[in-house]
C-alpha positions as CSV (number, residue, x, y, z in Angstrom):
1,M,98.7,-49.4,-35.5
2,E,100.9,-52.2,-36.8
3,N,99.4,-55.6,-37.6
4,T,100.0,-57.4,-34.4
5,T,100.3,-60.9,-36.3
6,S,103.5,-59.8,-37.9
7,L,105.2,-58.4,-34.6
8,N,107.8,-60.3,-32.6
9,T,107.5,-60.9,-28.8
10,F,108.9,-57.2,-28.3
11,G,106.2,-55.6,-30.4
12,E,108.3,-54.9,-33.3
13,T,108.1,-56.1,-37.0
14,P,111.2,-58.0,-38.3
15,W,111.8,-54.9,-40.5
16,H,111.9,-52.7,-37.6
17,R,114.1,-54.9,-35.6
18,D,116.6,-55.5,-38.4
19,W,117.1,-51.8,-38.9
20,K,117.8,-51.2,-35.2
21,M,120.2,-54.1,-35.2
22,A,122.3,-52.4,-37.9
23,F,123.3,-49.8,-35.2
24,P,125.3,-50.2,-32.0
25,K,123.3,-51.2,-28.9
26,N,123.9,-47.9,-27.1
27,Y,122.1,-46.0,-30.1
28,R,118.9,-47.8,-29.8
29,E,115.6,-47.0,-27.9
30,I,116.9,-43.9,-26.3
31,C,114.4,-42.1,-24.0
32,F,114.0,-38.4,-23.5
33,W,111.7,-36.6,-21.1
34,D,109.7,-33.7,-22.3
35,K,109.3,-31.3,-19.4
36,L,106.8,-29.0,-21.2
37,S,104.3,-31.8,-22.0
38,G,105.2,-34.2,-19.3
39,H,105.5,-37.0,-22.0
40,Q,108.4,-39.4,-22.6
41,H,109.7,-39.7,-26.0
42,R,111.6,-42.9,-27.1
43,A,113.8,-42.6,-30.2
44,D,114.4,-45.7,-32.4
45,I,118.0,-44.7,-32.9
46,H,119.7,-41.6,-31.4
47,T,123.2,-41.1,-32.6
48,P,126.0,-39.5,-30.8
49,C,126.0,-36.5,-33.5
50,G,122.5,-35.8,-32.3
51,T,120.6,-37.3,-35.3
52,T,117.4,-39.4,-34.4
53,L,116.3,-42.1,-36.8
54,E,112.6,-43.0,-36.6
55,F,111.6,-46.3,-38.6
56,Q,108.0,-46.1,-39.7
57,N,106.4,-49.4,-40.7
58,S,102.7,-48.1,-40.8
59,P,100.9,-45.0,-41.8
60,I,101.1,-42.1,-39.4
61,S,98.8,-39.0,-38.9
62,L,100.0,-35.5,-39.8
63,E,99.6,-34.5,-36.1
64,E,101.9,-37.2,-34.8
65,M,104.5,-36.5,-37.7
66,E,104.6,-32.9,-36.8
67,S,104.8,-33.6,-33.2
68,R,108.0,-35.8,-33.5
69,E,109.5,-33.2,-36.0
70,A,109.0,-30.5,-33.5
71,Y,110.6,-32.4,-30.6
72,Y,113.7,-33.9,-32.4
73,P,115.8,-31.2,-33.8
74,K,117.7,-33.5,-36.2
75,L,115.2,-36.2,-37.4
76,I,115.4,-38.6,-40.3
77,W,112.4,-40.8,-41.2
78,I,113.0,-44.2,-42.6
79,L,109.9,-45.7,-44.2
80,N,109.0,-49.5,-45.0
81,A,108.3,-48.6,-48.7
82,K,107.9,-52.2,-49.6
83,K,104.4,-51.9,-48.1
84,F,103.3,-48.9,-50.4
85,K,100.6,-49.8,-52.8
86,G,101.2,-48.8,-56.3
87,F,104.7,-47.6,-56.0
88,R,107.3,-48.1,-58.6
89,I,110.5,-46.5,-59.8
90,L,110.3,-45.3,-63.4
91,K,113.2,-43.5,-65.1
92,H,116.6,-41.9,-64.7
93,L,116.5,-38.2,-64.3
94,P,119.1,-35.5,-65.3
95,D,120.8,-33.7,-62.4
96,I,117.8,-31.9,-60.8
97,N,120.0,-29.0,-59.7
98,S,121.8,-28.5,-63.1
99,P,121.9,-24.8,-64.0
100,R,120.9,-26.0,-67.4
101,L,117.5,-26.8,-66.2
102,L,116.7,-23.4,-64.6
103,D,114.4,-22.3,-67.3
104,Y,112.5,-25.5,-67.2
105,E,110.0,-27.4,-65.1
106,F,109.3,-31.0,-64.8
107,C,105.9,-32.2,-65.9
108,Q,103.7,-34.0,-63.3
109,S,103.8,-37.2,-65.5
110,D,105.1,-40.7,-65.6
111,H,106.8,-39.6,-68.8
112,L,110.0,-37.7,-68.6
113,T,109.1,-34.3,-70.0
114,M,109.8,-30.7,-69.3
115,I,108.1,-27.3,-70.0
116,R,109.7,-24.1,-70.5
117,K,109.0,-21.6,-67.8
118,K,108.2,-18.8,-70.1
119,D,105.4,-21.2,-71.6
120,L,103.6,-21.7,-68.2
121,S,101.1,-19.0,-69.0
122,Q,99.8,-20.8,-72.1
123,A,96.6,-22.8,-71.9
124,I,98.3,-25.9,-73.1
125,P,102.2,-25.5,-72.8
126,K,104.4,-27.5,-75.2
127,R,105.9,-30.5,-73.4
128,L,109.6,-31.3,-74.4
129,N,111.1,-34.8,-74.1
130,F,114.9,-35.4,-73.8
131,H,115.1,-35.9,-77.5
132,H,114.3,-32.2,-78.1
133,P,117.2,-30.2,-79.3
134,E,117.0,-28.0,-76.2
135,L,117.5,-31.0,-73.8
136,R,119.0,-33.8,-75.8
137,N,122.6,-32.9,-74.6
138,I,121.6,-33.1,-71.0
139,P,122.8,-36.2,-69.5
140,L,120.9,-38.5,-67.3
141,T,122.2,-39.6,-64.0
142,T,122.4,-42.9,-62.2
143,C,121.3,-41.2,-58.8
144,Y,118.2,-39.3,-59.6
145,Y,114.9,-41.2,-60.4
146,S,111.3,-40.5,-61.4
147,F,108.7,-42.8,-59.6
148,C,104.9,-43.4,-59.5
149,W,103.0,-43.7,-56.3
150,K,99.4,-44.5,-57.3
151,Y,98.0,-44.4,-53.7
152,P,100.4,-42.0,-51.9
153,H,100.6,-41.3,-48.2
154,R,100.4,-37.6,-48.7
155,V,101.4,-36.9,-45.2
156,W,104.9,-37.5,-46.2
157,Y,104.8,-34.8,-48.8
158,R,104.3,-32.3,-45.9
159,A,107.4,-33.5,-43.8
160,N,110.1,-31.1,-43.1
161,C,112.8,-33.7,-42.2
162,P,114.6,-36.1,-44.6
163,I,112.5,-39.1,-45.7
164,I,114.4,-42.4,-46.7
165,L,112.4,-45.1,-48.6
166,D,113.4,-48.6,-47.8
167,L,112.2,-50.9,-50.9
168,G,114.8,-53.7,-49.9
169,G,118.1,-54.6,-51.3
170,H,121.4,-52.7,-51.2
171,F,120.0,-49.1,-52.0
172,L,117.8,-46.6,-50.2
173,Y,115.9,-43.8,-51.8
174,Q,115.5,-40.3,-50.4
175,L,112.2,-38.7,-51.1
176,K,112.8,-35.1,-52.3
177,Q,110.8,-32.3,-54.1
178,R,111.8,-29.7,-56.6
179,H,110.2,-26.3,-55.9
180,Q,108.4,-25.4,-59.1
181,M,105.8,-22.6,-60.1
182,S,103.6,-25.4,-61.5
183,G,103.8,-27.5,-58.4
184,N,106.4,-29.3,-56.5
185,Y,108.1,-32.2,-58.4
186,A,108.8,-35.2,-56.3
187,Y,111.7,-37.4,-57.1
188,L,114.1,-39.9,-55.6
189,Y,117.7,-39.7,-54.8
190,L,119.7,-43.1,-54.5
191,I,121.8,-43.8,-51.5
192,P,123.7,-47.1,-51.0
193,R,122.4,-48.7,-47.7
194,K,125.7,-49.4,-46.4
195,D,126.9,-45.7,-47.0
196,F,123.8,-44.4,-45.1
197,I,124.3,-46.7,-42.1
198,N,128.0,-46.1,-42.0
199,G,127.5,-42.5,-42.0
200,F,126.2,-42.7,-38.3
201,C,128.5,-45.6,-37.1
202,P,132.1,-45.3,-35.9
């Protein structure tokens, strides 16, 4: 439950309200009736293209997240990441999908290092930074970032729908994961806030 001391008279936080106000009125608070369960669902934003945007200001259970994802066929989560404890953006990353990185895996570390896939079977595989001859010519981008989340809400790592983190300002960050043999590597993809909103508005 959200802290009621921060809610306005409509039961919403200012963050939640401001997000909804960024979209046309006929997109907001769209209700659907689930004939199977007999329950009503109310989408924060439902666009003409069929995409539903859910603004999440507080923690959510795995069951609730899975329920909403199962009901809405095209769902995008927008999270108020300003409330995340111990969250910070760290470094620029190379193009995560670069063919030049196919033989490497990102290390689960605050430092930007990689391991050769062929070395994964070693007890202590050698870590390579981007000054290493094998990696030094791979450019870093301005759209991919590593991050640290000291106290993560792990439910979001199990989401099947896109997750957008709102840290305030002119940019949003999509939480993405690179599938790796040594464990999925979570990273951020930068999206201008204006571009994200305009993508759903006429």
